[in-house]
DSSP file (Angstrom, degrees, kcal/mol; ACC not computed):
  #  RESIDUE AA STRUCTURE BP1 BP2  ACC     N-H-->O    O-->H-N    N-H-->O    O-->H-N    TCO  KAPPA ALPHA  PHI   PSI    X-CA   Y-CA   Z-CA
    1    1 A M              0   0    0      0, 0.0     2,-0.0     0, 0.0     0, 0.0   0.000 360.0 360.0 360.0 130.2   14.6   18.8    0.7
    2    2 A T     >  -     0   0    0      1,-0.1     4,-2.4     4,-0.0     5,-0.1  -0.290 360.0-113.2 -70.9 163.8   16.1   16.3    3.2
    3    3 A E  H  > S+     0   0    0      2,-0.2     4,-2.4     1,-0.2     5,-0.2   0.890 119.6  53.3 -64.4 -39.5   17.5   13.0    2.2
    4    4 A D  H  > S+     0   0    0      1,-0.2     4,-2.2     2,-0.2    -1,-0.2   0.910 109.5  48.5 -59.8 -44.3   14.7   11.3    4.0
    5    5 A N  H  > S+     0   0    0      2,-0.2     4,-2.9     1,-0.2    -1,-0.2   0.919 110.5  50.7 -56.4 -49.0   12.1   13.3    2.0
    6    6 A K  H  X S+     0   0    0     -4,-2.4     4,-2.7     1,-0.2    -2,-0.2   0.899 109.6  49.9 -62.2 -38.4   13.8   12.6   -1.2
    7    7 A R  H  X S+     0   0    0     -4,-2.4     4,-2.5     2,-0.2    -1,-0.2   0.899 111.2  49.9 -65.2 -39.6   13.8    8.8   -0.5
    8    8 A L  H  X S+     0   0    0     -4,-2.2     4,-2.8     2,-0.2     5,-0.2   0.923 110.6  49.4 -67.2 -39.6   10.1    9.0    0.4
    9    9 A D  H  X S+     0   0    0     -4,-2.9     4,-2.5     2,-0.2    -2,-0.2   0.931 112.3  48.7 -57.1 -47.1    9.4   10.8   -2.9
   10   10 A D  H  X S+     0   0    0     -4,-2.7     4,-2.2     1,-0.2    -2,-0.2   0.909 114.0  46.8 -62.6 -42.7   11.4    8.2   -4.9
   11   11 A T  H  X S+     0   0    0     -4,-2.5     4,-2.0     2,-0.2    -1,-0.2   0.874 111.0  47.9 -65.2 -41.4    9.6    5.5   -3.2
   12   12 A F  H  X S+     0   0    0     -4,-2.8     4,-0.8     2,-0.2    -2,-0.2   0.913 112.9  51.8 -64.8 -43.5    6.1    6.8   -3.5
   13   13 A A  H >< S+     0   0    0     -4,-2.5     3,-0.6    -5,-0.2    -2,-0.2   0.901 110.8  47.7 -61.9 -41.4    6.9    7.5   -7.3
   14   14 A A  H >< S+     0   0    0     -4,-2.2     3,-0.9     1,-0.2    -1,-0.2   0.892 111.8  49.0 -65.7 -40.2    8.1    4.0   -7.8
   15   15 A L  H 3< S+     0   0    0     -4,-2.0    -1,-0.2     1,-0.2    -2,-0.2   0.566  90.1  83.3 -74.5 -10.6    5.0    2.5   -6.0
   16   16 A A  T << S+     0   0    0     -4,-0.8     2,-0.4    -3,-0.6    -1,-0.2   0.510  79.5  78.2 -75.5  -3.1    2.6    4.7   -8.1
   17   17 A N  S <> S-     0   0    0     -3,-0.9     4,-2.0     1,-0.1     5,-0.2  -0.903  72.5-145.2-114.5 134.8    2.8    2.2  -11.0
   18   18 A E  H  > S+     0   0    0     -2,-0.4     4,-2.1     1,-0.2     5,-0.2   0.862  98.7  55.1 -63.0 -39.3    0.8   -1.1  -10.9
   19   19 A T  H  > S+     0   0    0      1,-0.2     4,-2.3     2,-0.2    -1,-0.2   0.928 108.4  47.5 -61.9 -45.0    3.4   -3.0  -12.7
   20   20 A R  H  > S+     0   0    0      1,-0.2     4,-2.4     2,-0.2    -1,-0.2   0.878 111.1  51.3 -65.1 -36.1    6.1   -2.1  -10.2
   21   21 A R  H  X S+     0   0    0     -4,-2.0     4,-2.3     1,-0.2    -1,-0.2   0.914 110.1  50.0 -70.8 -33.1    3.9   -3.0   -7.3
   22   22 A A  H  X S+     0   0    0     -4,-2.1     4,-2.1     2,-0.2    -2,-0.2   0.892 109.5  52.2 -68.3 -36.7    3.2   -6.4   -8.9
   23   23 A I  H  X S+     0   0    0     -4,-2.3     4,-2.3     2,-0.2    -2,-0.2   0.941 110.2  47.6 -58.3 -48.3    7.0   -6.9   -9.3
   24   24 A L  H  X S+     0   0    0     -4,-2.4     4,-1.0     1,-0.2    -2,-0.2   0.895 108.9  55.0 -64.1 -36.7    7.5   -6.1   -5.6
   25   25 A A  H  < S+     0   0    0     -4,-2.3     4,-0.4     1,-0.2    -1,-0.2   0.883 107.9  49.6 -62.7 -36.8    4.6   -8.6   -4.7
   26   26 A R  H >< S+     0   0    0     -4,-2.1     3,-1.5     1,-0.2     4,-0.3   0.886 106.8  54.9 -65.5 -39.7    6.4  -11.3   -6.7
   27   27 A L  H >< S+     0   0    0     -4,-2.3     3,-1.2     1,-0.3    47,-0.4   0.707  91.8  72.9 -73.6 -14.9    9.8  -10.6   -4.9
   28   28 A V  T 3< S+     0   0    0     -4,-1.0    -1,-0.3     1,-0.2    -2,-0.2   0.827  93.6  54.7 -65.1 -22.3    8.1  -11.0   -1.6
   29   29 A E  T <  S-     0   0    0     -3,-1.5    -1,-0.2    -4,-0.4     2,-0.2   0.642 129.4 -77.2 -80.4 -14.7    8.1  -14.7   -2.4
   30   30 A G    <   -     0   0    0     -3,-1.2    -1,-0.3    -4,-0.3    42,-0.1  -0.696  68.8 -33.3 138.4 168.1   11.9  -14.6   -3.0
   31   31 A E        -     0   0    0     -2,-0.2     2,-0.3    -3,-0.1    42,-0.2  -0.075  57.3-176.9 -55.9 156.1   14.5  -13.5   -5.6
   32   32 A A  B     -A   72   0A   0     40,-1.6    40,-3.5    38,-0.1     2,-0.1  -0.990  25.3-113.1-155.8 147.1   13.8  -13.7   -9.2
   33   33 A S     >  -     0   0    0     -2,-0.3     4,-2.0    38,-0.2     5,-0.2  -0.335  35.9-109.6 -73.2 167.6   15.4  -13.1  -12.6
   34   34 A V  H  > S+     0   0    0     36,-0.3     4,-2.3     2,-0.2     5,-0.2   0.922 122.5  52.7 -57.5 -43.7   14.2  -10.3  -14.9
   35   35 A N  H  > S+     0   0    0      1,-0.2     4,-1.4     2,-0.2    -1,-0.2   0.918 109.6  48.4 -59.0 -45.6   12.8  -13.0  -17.2
   36   36 A E  H  4 S+     0   0    0      1,-0.2    -1,-0.2     2,-0.2    -2,-0.2   0.870 112.9  46.7 -63.0 -36.7   10.9  -14.5  -14.3
   37   37 A L  H  < S+     0   0    0     -4,-2.0    -1,-0.2     1,-0.2    -2,-0.2   0.812 112.0  51.2 -71.3 -31.9    9.5  -11.1  -13.3
   38   38 A A  H >< S+     0   0    0     -4,-2.3     3,-1.8     1,-0.2     5,-0.3   0.731  87.5  89.5 -78.7 -21.1    8.6  -10.3  -16.8
   39   39 A A  T 3< S+     0   0    0     -4,-1.4    -1,-0.2     1,-0.3    -2,-0.1   0.797  85.6  46.4 -45.7 -44.1    6.7  -13.5  -17.4
   40   40 A P  T 3  S+     0   0    0      0, 0.0     2,-0.3     0, 0.0    -1,-0.3   0.612  99.9  83.7 -83.9  -6.3    3.3  -12.5  -16.2
   41   41 A F  S <  S-     0   0    0     -3,-1.8     2,-1.2    -4,-0.2     7,-0.1  -0.721  72.2-134.5-103.7 146.0    3.2   -9.1  -18.1
   42   42 A D  S    S+     0   0    0     -2,-0.3     2,-0.3     2,-0.0    -3,-0.1  -0.549  74.5  92.5 -90.9  67.1    2.3   -8.4  -21.7
   43   43 A M  S    S-     0   0    0     -2,-1.2    -2,-0.1    -5,-0.3     2,-0.0  -0.934  80.6 -84.3-150.2 166.9    5.2   -6.2  -22.4
   44   44 A S     >  -     0   0    0     -2,-0.3     4,-1.8     1,-0.1     5,-0.1  -0.328  36.8-115.2 -76.2 160.8    8.7   -6.4  -23.8
   45   45 A L  H  > S+     0   0    0      1,-0.2     4,-2.8     2,-0.2     5,-0.2   0.866 117.5  55.1 -63.4 -38.4   11.6   -7.4  -21.6
   46   46 A P  H  > S+     0   0    0      0, 0.0     4,-1.8     0, 0.0    -1,-0.2   0.910 106.7  52.4 -59.4 -38.8   13.2   -3.9  -22.1
   47   47 A A  H  > S+     0   0    0      2,-0.2     4,-1.6     1,-0.2    -2,-0.2   0.929 111.1  45.8 -60.2 -49.6    9.9   -2.4  -20.8
   48   48 A V  H  X S+     0   0    0     -4,-1.8     4,-2.1     1,-0.2     3,-0.3   0.918 108.6  56.9 -63.4 -43.7   10.1   -4.6  -17.7
   49   49 A S  H  X S+     0   0    0     -4,-2.8     4,-2.0     1,-0.2    -1,-0.2   0.837 103.6  53.7 -55.3 -36.2   13.8   -3.8  -17.3
   50   50 A R  H  X S+     0   0    0     -4,-1.8     4,-2.0     2,-0.2    -1,-0.2   0.904 106.0  52.1 -64.0 -40.3   12.9   -0.1  -17.1
   51   51 A H  H  X S+     0   0    0     -4,-1.6     4,-1.9    -3,-0.3    -2,-0.2   0.867 110.4  49.2 -67.8 -35.1   10.4   -0.7  -14.4
   52   52 A I  H  X S+     0   0    0     -4,-2.1     4,-2.2     2,-0.2    -1,-0.2   0.864 105.5  56.9 -68.7 -36.0   13.2   -2.6  -12.4
   53   53 A K  H  X S+     0   0    0     -4,-2.0     4,-2.7     2,-0.2    -2,-0.2   0.917 108.1  48.0 -60.5 -45.1   15.6    0.2  -13.0
   54   54 A V  H  X S+     0   0    0     -4,-2.0     4,-1.7     1,-0.2    -2,-0.2   0.911 110.9  49.8 -61.0 -43.3   13.0    2.6  -11.2
   55   55 A L  H  <>S+     0   0    0     -4,-1.9     5,-2.0     2,-0.2     6,-1.0   0.844 111.8  49.7 -64.5 -36.4   12.6    0.2   -8.4
   56   56 A E  H ><5S+     0   0    0     -4,-2.2     3,-1.5     4,-0.2    -2,-0.2   0.932 108.3  51.8 -69.7 -44.6   16.4    0.0   -8.0
   57   57 A R  H 3<5S+     0   0    0     -4,-2.7    -2,-0.2     1,-0.3    -1,-0.2   0.884 108.0  52.6 -61.6 -34.3   16.8    3.8   -8.0
   58   58 A A  T 3<5S-     0   0    0     -4,-1.7    -1,-0.3    -5,-0.2    -2,-0.2   0.574 115.8-117.6 -78.6  -7.0   14.2    4.0   -5.2
   59   59 A G  T < 5S+     0   0    0     -3,-1.5    -3,-0.2    -4,-0.3    18,-0.2   0.625  82.1 121.4  86.9   6.8   16.1    1.5   -3.2
   60   60 A L  S   <S+     0   0    0     -5,-2.0    15,-3.9    -6,-0.2     2,-0.3   0.779  75.7  17.9 -80.0 -30.4   13.2   -1.0   -3.3
   61   61 A I  E     -B   74   0A   0     -6,-1.0     2,-0.3    13,-0.2    13,-0.2  -0.962  63.2-150.9-139.3 160.2   15.1   -3.8   -5.0
   62   62 A T  E     -B   73   0A   0     11,-2.2    11,-2.6    -2,-0.3     2,-0.5  -0.904  11.9-143.3-121.8 156.9   18.7   -4.8   -5.6
   63   63 A Q  E     -B   72   0A   0     -2,-0.3     9,-0.2     9,-0.2   -30,-0.0  -0.956  18.0-161.6-125.4 117.3   20.0   -6.8   -8.5
   64   64 A G        -     0   0    0      7,-2.9     2,-0.3    -2,-0.5     9,-0.0  -0.016  11.4-132.5 -80.0-176.4   22.8   -9.3   -7.9
   65   65 A Q        +     0   0    0      5,-0.1     2,-0.5     0, 0.0     5,-0.2  -0.869  28.8 162.0-147.3 113.0   25.2  -10.9  -10.3
   66   66 A R  B >  S-C   69   0B   0      3,-3.6     3,-2.2    -2,-0.3     2,-0.2  -0.856  72.4 -67.4-127.3  96.6   26.0  -14.7  -10.3
   67   67 A A  T 3  S-     0   0    0     -2,-0.5    -1,-0.1     1,-0.3     0, 0.0  -0.404 117.5 -15.1  53.5-121.2   27.6  -15.5  -13.6
   68   68 A Q  T 3  S+     0   0    0     -2,-0.2     2,-0.4    -3,-0.1    -1,-0.3   0.686 121.7  93.7 -80.4 -17.5   24.9  -15.0  -16.1
   69   69 A Y  B <   -C   66   0B   0     -3,-2.2    -3,-3.6     1,-0.1   -36,-0.0  -0.631  50.0-178.0 -78.9 120.5   22.2  -15.0  -13.5
   70   70 A R        -     0   0    0     -2,-0.4   -36,-0.3    -5,-0.2    -5,-0.1  -0.630  14.6-164.8-122.4  74.6   21.2  -11.5  -12.2
   71   71 A P        -     0   0    0      0, 0.0    -7,-2.9     0, 0.0     2,-0.4  -0.270  11.6-139.7 -67.3 140.8   18.6  -12.1   -9.4
   72   72 A C  E     -AB  32  63A   0    -40,-3.5   -40,-1.6    -9,-0.2     2,-0.4  -0.801  20.3-167.6 -96.4 143.1   16.4   -9.3   -8.2
   73   73 A T  E     - B   0  62A   0    -11,-2.6   -11,-2.2    -2,-0.4     2,-0.2  -0.984  23.5-112.9-130.5 139.1   15.8   -9.2   -4.4
   74   74 A L  E     - B   0  61A   0    -47,-0.4   -13,-0.2    -2,-0.4   -14,-0.1  -0.503  21.0-154.2 -71.5 136.3   13.3   -7.1   -2.4
   75   75 A E        -     0   0    0    -15,-3.9     4,-0.4    -2,-0.2    -1,-0.0  -0.966   8.0-170.3-107.5 112.5   14.8   -4.3   -0.1
   76   76 A P     >  +     0   0    0      0, 0.0     4,-2.0     0, 0.0     3,-0.2   0.633  64.3  88.0 -78.6 -12.3   12.3   -3.7    2.7
   77   77 A E  H  > S+     0   0    0      1,-0.2     4,-2.2     2,-0.2     5,-0.1   0.863  87.3  49.4 -67.8 -38.1   13.9   -0.7    4.3
   78   78 A P  H  > S+     0   0    0      0, 0.0     4,-2.2     0, 0.0    -1,-0.2   0.917 111.6  51.1 -66.5 -37.5   12.1    2.0    2.0
   79   79 A L  H  > S+     0   0    0     -4,-0.4     4,-2.2     1,-0.2    -2,-0.2   0.867 107.8  52.0 -65.4 -33.2    8.8    0.3    2.7
   80   80 A K  H  X S+     0   0    0     -4,-2.0     4,-2.8     2,-0.2    -1,-0.2   0.910 106.6  53.9 -62.7 -43.6    9.6    0.5    6.4
   81   81 A Q  H  X S+     0   0    0     -4,-2.2     4,-1.9     2,-0.2    -2,-0.2   0.890 108.9  48.2 -56.9 -43.7   10.2    4.1    6.0
   82   82 A I  H  X S+     0   0    0     -4,-2.2     4,-3.0     2,-0.2     5,-0.2   0.923 110.6  52.4 -64.5 -42.1    6.7    4.6    4.3
   83   83 A A  H  X S+     0   0    0     -4,-2.2     4,-1.9     1,-0.2    -2,-0.2   0.928 110.5  47.9 -57.7 -46.8    5.2    2.6    7.2
   84   84 A T  H  X S+     0   0    0     -4,-2.8     4,-0.6     2,-0.2    -1,-0.2   0.873 112.5  48.3 -57.6 -41.2    6.8    4.9    9.6
   85   85 A W  H >< S+     0   0    0     -4,-1.9     3,-0.9     1,-0.2     4,-0.2   0.913 114.3  44.9 -65.8 -49.6    5.7    8.0    7.8
   86   86 A A  H >< S+     0   0    0     -4,-3.0     3,-1.7     1,-0.2     4,-0.3   0.789 100.7  70.5 -66.9 -28.6    2.1    6.8    7.5
   87   87 A D  H >< S+     0   0    0     -4,-1.9     3,-1.4     1,-0.3    -1,-0.2   0.770  83.7  69.1 -65.2 -25.4    2.1    5.7   11.2
   88   88 A Q  T << S+     0   0    0     -3,-0.9    -1,-0.3    -4,-0.6     4,-0.2   0.718  99.4  51.2 -66.5 -16.5    2.2    9.3   12.3
   89   89 A Y  T X> S+     0   0    0     -3,-1.7     4,-2.0    -4,-0.2     3,-0.6   0.487  80.4  99.2 -92.8  -7.3   -1.4    9.6   10.9
   90   90 A R  H <> S+     0   0    0     -3,-1.4     4,-3.3    -4,-0.3     5,-0.3   0.880  77.0  54.9 -52.3 -47.9   -2.6    6.6   12.8
   91   91 A P  H 3> S+     0   0    0      0, 0.0     4,-2.3     0, 0.0    -1,-0.3   0.887 108.2  50.8 -56.9 -35.6   -4.3    8.6   15.7
   92   92 A I  H <> S+     0   0    0     -3,-0.6     4,-2.1     2,-0.2    -2,-0.2   0.917 112.8  45.0 -66.0 -44.1   -6.3   10.5   13.1
   93   93 A W  H  X S+     0   0    0     -4,-2.0     4,-3.2     2,-0.2     5,-0.2   0.951 114.3  49.1 -61.3 -49.0   -7.5    7.3   11.4
   94   94 A E  H  X S+     0   0    0     -4,-3.3     4,-2.5     1,-0.2    -2,-0.2   0.919 110.3  50.8 -63.7 -42.5   -8.3    5.6   14.6
   95   95 A D  H  X S+     0   0    0     -4,-2.3     4,-2.6    -5,-0.3    -1,-0.2   0.911 113.1  45.0 -54.1 -48.9  -10.2    8.6   15.9
   96   96 A R  H  X S+     0   0    0     -4,-2.1     4,-2.6     1,-0.2    -1,-0.2   0.927 113.6  49.4 -67.5 -42.7  -12.3    8.8   12.8
   97   97 A F  H  X S+     0   0    0     -4,-3.2     4,-2.7     2,-0.2    -2,-0.2   0.851 110.5  50.8 -66.0 -33.5  -12.9    5.1   12.8
   98   98 A D  H  X S+     0   0    0     -4,-2.5     4,-2.7    -5,-0.2    -2,-0.2   0.942 112.3  48.0 -65.4 -47.8  -14.0    5.2   16.5
   99   99 A R  H  X S+     0   0    0     -4,-2.6     4,-2.5     1,-0.2    -2,-0.2   0.916 112.7  47.6 -58.5 -44.6  -16.4    8.0   15.7
  100  100 A M  H  X S+     0   0    0     -4,-2.6     4,-3.0     1,-0.2     5,-0.2   0.950 111.1  50.4 -59.4 -50.8  -17.8    6.2   12.8
  101  101 A D  H  X S+     0   0    0     -4,-2.7     4,-2.1     1,-0.2    -2,-0.2   0.897 111.2  49.7 -55.3 -42.9  -18.1    2.9   14.8
  102  102 A S  H  X S+     0   0    0     -4,-2.7     4,-2.1     2,-0.2    -1,-0.2   0.918 111.3  49.3 -62.7 -42.9  -20.0    4.9   17.6
  103  103 A Y  H  X S+     0   0    0     -4,-2.5     4,-2.3     1,-0.2    -2,-0.2   0.940 110.6  50.1 -60.8 -47.7  -22.3    6.5   15.0
  104  104 A L  H  X S+     0   0    0     -4,-3.0     4,-2.4     1,-0.2    -1,-0.2   0.853 109.9  49.9 -61.5 -35.5  -23.1    3.0   13.5
  105  105 A H  H  X S+     0   0    0     -4,-2.1     4,-2.0    -5,-0.2    -1,-0.2   0.864 110.4  51.7 -75.9 -32.3  -23.9    1.5   16.9
  106  106 A D  H  X S+     0   0    0     -4,-2.1     4,-2.1     2,-0.2    -2,-0.2   0.901 112.0  46.1 -61.9 -42.0  -26.2    4.5   17.6
  107  107 A V  H  X S+     0   0    0     -4,-2.3     4,-1.8     1,-0.2    -2,-0.2   0.935 112.6  49.0 -66.1 -45.8  -28.0    3.9   14.3
  108  108 A Q  H  X S+     0   0    0     -4,-2.4     4,-1.4     1,-0.2    -1,-0.2   0.868 110.3  51.7 -64.3 -35.4  -28.3    0.3   14.9
  109  109 A A  H  X S+     0   0    0     -4,-2.0     4,-0.7     1,-0.2    -1,-0.2   0.878 108.1  52.6 -64.0 -42.6  -29.7    0.9   18.5
  110  110 A D  H  < S+     0   0    0     -4,-2.1     3,-0.4     1,-0.2    -1,-0.2   0.865 108.9  49.7 -63.2 -35.1  -32.3    3.3   17.0
  111  111 A K  H  < S+     0   0    0     -4,-1.8    -1,-0.2     1,-0.2    -2,-0.2   0.821 108.1  53.9 -73.6 -29.6  -33.4    0.6   14.5
  112  112 A Q  H  < S+     0   0    0     -4,-1.4    -1,-0.2    -5,-0.2    -2,-0.2   0.564  86.5  96.0 -83.1 -10.2  -33.7   -2.0   17.2
  113  113 A Q  S  < S-     0   0    0     -4,-0.7     3,-0.1    -3,-0.4    -3,-0.0  -0.610  87.1-105.9 -78.8 142.0  -36.0    0.0   19.5
  114  114 A P        -     0   0    0      0, 0.0     2,-0.2     0, 0.0    -1,-0.1  -0.321  46.0 -89.6 -62.4 148.8  -39.7   -0.8   19.0
  115  115 A N        -     0   0    0      1,-0.1     2,-0.5    -4,-0.1    -4,-0.0  -0.462  44.6-133.0 -64.1 131.8  -41.7    1.9   17.1
  116  116 A R        -     0   0    0     -2,-0.2     2,-0.3    -3,-0.1    -1,-0.1  -0.750  10.6-141.9 -90.3 127.0  -43.0    4.4   19.6
  117  117 A K        -     0   0    0     -2,-0.5     2,-0.0     1,-0.1    -1,-0.0  -0.618  30.6-104.0 -81.0 145.9  -46.6    5.4   19.3
  118  118 A S        -     0   0    0     -2,-0.3    -1,-0.1     1,-0.1     5,-0.0  -0.396  40.3-106.7 -73.5 157.5  -47.3    8.9   19.9
  119  119 A S    >>  -     0   0    0      1,-0.1     3,-1.2    -3,-0.0     4,-0.6  -0.431  27.0-108.6 -80.7 153.7  -48.8    9.7   23.3
  120  120 A P  H >> S+     0   0    0      0, 0.0     3,-1.1     0, 0.0     4,-0.5   0.812 117.6  61.6 -49.6 -34.8  -52.5   10.7   23.6
  121  121 A K  H >4 S+     0   0    0      1,-0.3     3,-1.1     2,-0.2    -3,-0.0   0.918 104.3  48.1 -63.5 -38.4  -51.5   14.2   24.5
  122  122 A N  H <4 S+     0   0    0     -3,-1.2    -1,-0.3     1,-0.2    -4,-0.1   0.601 101.2  65.8 -78.6  -6.6  -49.8   14.6   21.1
  123  123 A E  H <<        0   0    0     -3,-1.1    -1,-0.2    -4,-0.6    -2,-0.2   0.596 360.0 360.0 -87.8 -10.4  -52.9   13.2   19.2
  124  124 A Q    <<        0   0    0     -3,-1.1    -1,-0.2    -4,-0.5    -2,-0.1   0.499 360.0 360.0 -72.5 360.0  -55.2   16.1   20.1
């Protein structure tokens, strides 16, 4: 397994948990302490710390040290790597959405046409 694939695996594994995604969403607003990150969750501080360690191992956050204050900061590079990986599938999504859009336009056009009465030939 290449280093890039290992990094993607670690990032996806870290993002697989709702609590960790919520922690990242909070860090988008700016750095925060572990206590600040733990505040919205109904779990112990050690449990939140374990989630933070997973995010750190995946490279998604870093934890600094300023005296007693250890702020957590979002690291966007792993998210950029996921975006790059997912972007290779964009042509497939766009093609499918284009086909669905075309189909929906056809269905809508069929509904807007007045009801056609059968011709006298067909009524015999």
